[in-house]
C-alpha positions as semicolon CSV with decimal commas, in nm:
position;residue;x (nm);y (nm);z (nm)
1;M;-1,849;-0,152;3,360
2;E;-1,555;-0,075;3,133
3;N;-1,600;0,172;2,848
4;K;-1,469;0,014;2,531
5;K;-1,380;0,221;2,232
6;S;-1,574;0,115;1,925
7;Y;-1,387;0,028;1,611
8;E;-1,408;0,294;1,343
9;H;-1,411;0,150;0,992
10;P;-1,155;0,324;0,768
11;K;-1,269;0,497;0,451
12;S;-1,110;0,510;0,109
13;G;-1,128;0,824;-0,101
14;V;-0,938;1,123;-0,235
15;F;-0,812;1,446;-0,085
16;Y;-0,663;1,781;-0,175
17;M;-0,436;1,995;0,039
18;V;-0,597;2,338;-0,011
19;P;-0,381;2,643;0,070
20;D;-0,520;2,844;0,364
21;P;-0,439;3,217;0,340
22;K;-0,553;3,277;0,699
23;K;-0,244;3,084;0,806
24;P;0,018;3,144;0,535
25;G;0,206;2,833;0,436
26;T;-0,058;2,596;0,571
27;Y;-0,322;2,375;0,413
28;T;-0,661;2,239;0,501
29;I;-0,774;1,899;0,382
30;T;-1,070;1,876;0,148
31;S;-1,179;1,519;0,093
32;E;-1,440;1,291;-0,047
33;T;-1,475;0,942;0,087
34;Q;-1,606;0,639;-0,092
35;E;-1,895;0,479;0,088
36;E;-1,878;0,103;0,115
37;G;-1,991;-0,046;-0,214
38;G;-2,022;0,299;-0,372
39;E;-1,871;0,433;-0,689
40;D;-1,506;0,533;-0,700
41;V;-1,444;0,894;-0,612
42;A;-1,214;1,101;-0,831
43;H;-1,008;1,415;-0,789
44;L;-1,164;1,560;-1,104
45;F;-1,510;1,570;-0,945
46;L;-1,384;1,710;-0,613
47;F;-1,189;1,986;-0,788
48;D;-1,501;2,198;-0,851
49;H;-1,542;2,224;-0,474
50;V;-1,171;2,301;-0,433
51;K;-1,198;2,581;-0,691
52;K;-1,483;2,738;-0,493
53;Q;-1,269;2,723;-0,180
54;L;-0,973;2,882;-0,359
55;Q;-1,192;3,157;-0,506
56;S;-1,342;3,236;-0,167
57;R;-1,013;3,220;0,022
58;F;-0,793;3,411;-0,221
59;K;-1,057;3,631;-0,389
60;A;-0,903;3,509;-0,713
61;P;-1,077;3,451;-1,047
62;V;-1,038;3,075;-1,073
63;E;-1,372;2,983;-1,236
64;D;-1,195;2,887;-1,560
65;L;-0,902;2,718;-1,388
66;D;-0,888;2,363;-1,518
67;A;-0,584;2,244;-1,326
68;Y;-0,699;1,963;-1,099
69;T;-0,344;1,825;-1,083
70;G;-0,208;2,168;-0,982
71;V;-0,290;2,134;-0,612
72;P;-0,125;1,883;-0,373
73;R;-0,339;1,572;-0,345
74;G;-0,360;1,209;-0,247
75;R;-0,573;0,897;-0,238
76;I;-0,660;0,639;0,026
77;I;-0,656;0,286;-0,117
78;E;-0,828;-0,007;0,056
79;P;-0,632;-0,325;0,127
80;R;-0,649;-0,580;-0,153
81;D;-0,717;-0,859;0,098
82;I;-0,794;-0,903;0,468
83;N;-0,424;-0,906;0,562
84;G;-0,326;-0,609;0,346
85;D;-0,246;-0,250;0,439
86;W;-0,438;0,069;0,374
87;I;-0,226;0,286;0,145
88;I;-0,212;0,663;0,158
89;A;-0,079;0,751;-0,186
90;H;0,046;1,109;-0,225
91;G;0,259;1,311;-0,463
92;D;0,519;1,424;-0,205
93;D;0,413;1,782;-0,285
94;F;0,331;1,897;0,068
95;P;0,493;1,854;0,413
96;L;0,348;1,510;0,495
97;D;0,483;1,497;0,851
98;T;0,281;1,808;0,939
99;Y;-0,045;1,663;0,806
100;R;-0,002;1,287;0,867
101;N;-0,237;1,275;1,168
102;D;-0,495;1,498;0,998
103;I;-0,510;1,264;0,698
104;I;-0,534;0,960;0,925
105;S;-0,824;1,122;1,113
106;E;-1,000;1,248;0,800
107;F;-1,032;0,890;0,669
108;S;-1,087;0,717;1,007
109;L;-0,756;0,532;0,979
110;R;-0,640;0,571;1,344
111;D;-0,721;0,212;1,447
112;A;-0,562;0,067;1,132
113;F;-0,257;0,293;1,180
114;D;-0,219;0,185;1,544
115;L;-0,224;-0,177;1,424
116;G;0,053;-0,104;1,172
117;K;-0,185;-0,148;0,876
118;V;-0,131;0,192;0,707
119;R;0,150;0,277;0,464
120;F;0,234;0,611;0,306
121;E;0,359;0,583;-0,051
122;V;0,472;0,840;-0,305
123;D;0,274;0,778;-0,622
124;Q;0,358;0,941;-0,956
125;H;-0,013;0,962;-1,039
126;E;-0,071;1,187;-0,736
127;K;0,214;1,429;-0,817
128;M;0,126;1,780;-0,925
129;S;0,162;1,848;-1,295
130;P;0,432;2,118;-1,336
131;K;0,219;2,301;-1,595
132;E;-0,098;2,296;-1,383
133;R;0,099;2,379;-1,068
134;K;0,221;2,700;-1,239
135;E;-0,137;2,783;-1,345
136;V;-0,259;2,756;-0,985
137;E;0,039;2,949;-0,846
138;S;-0,017;3,227;-1,099
139;A;-0,393;3,246;-1,036
140;L;-0,350;3,261;-0,658
141;G;-0,027;3,462;-0,640
142;I;0,150;3,191;-0,442
143;E;0,450;2,963;-0,478
144;Y;0,453;2,605;-0,350
145;T;0,756;2,513;-0,139
146;S;0,869;2,192;0,031
147;T;0,743;2,330;0,363
148;G;0,408;2,464;0,242
149;W;0,343;2,764;0,020
150;K;0,412;3,136;0,028
151;K;0,238;3,445;-0,104
152;I;0,432;3,619;-0,383
153;K;0,203;3,908;-0,479
């Protein structure tokens, strides 16, 4: 009897690329997926969890940080019809090539990707706000770069 791989249904949702000080310059993905038929998920609601991660990781006082567009982020958008593609919208604020497979796995998009039904698109809405980016950098003592981030204090 042949073992057949079961199809894994992709998930839509939002994600943040959270700086990981244990491995300078790297990120971990923090996400929230939308369950089928559920309410839309939003970065704003996930940011409270991200702040707790940042506070724990960097031992930084970020409780009052209200800069949810100051951390690299993205969104997984379902196809508009049965023949459409899943879209991974991102702000081009982190090294996508390094994290492409992690994002695909996080949202169960491997099967769709293998079928050529996943597109990566830069989306202005997902870009970090320069003002909020500076707030996060200042609070954490880091600087975002095109290849990741670096500690500056």
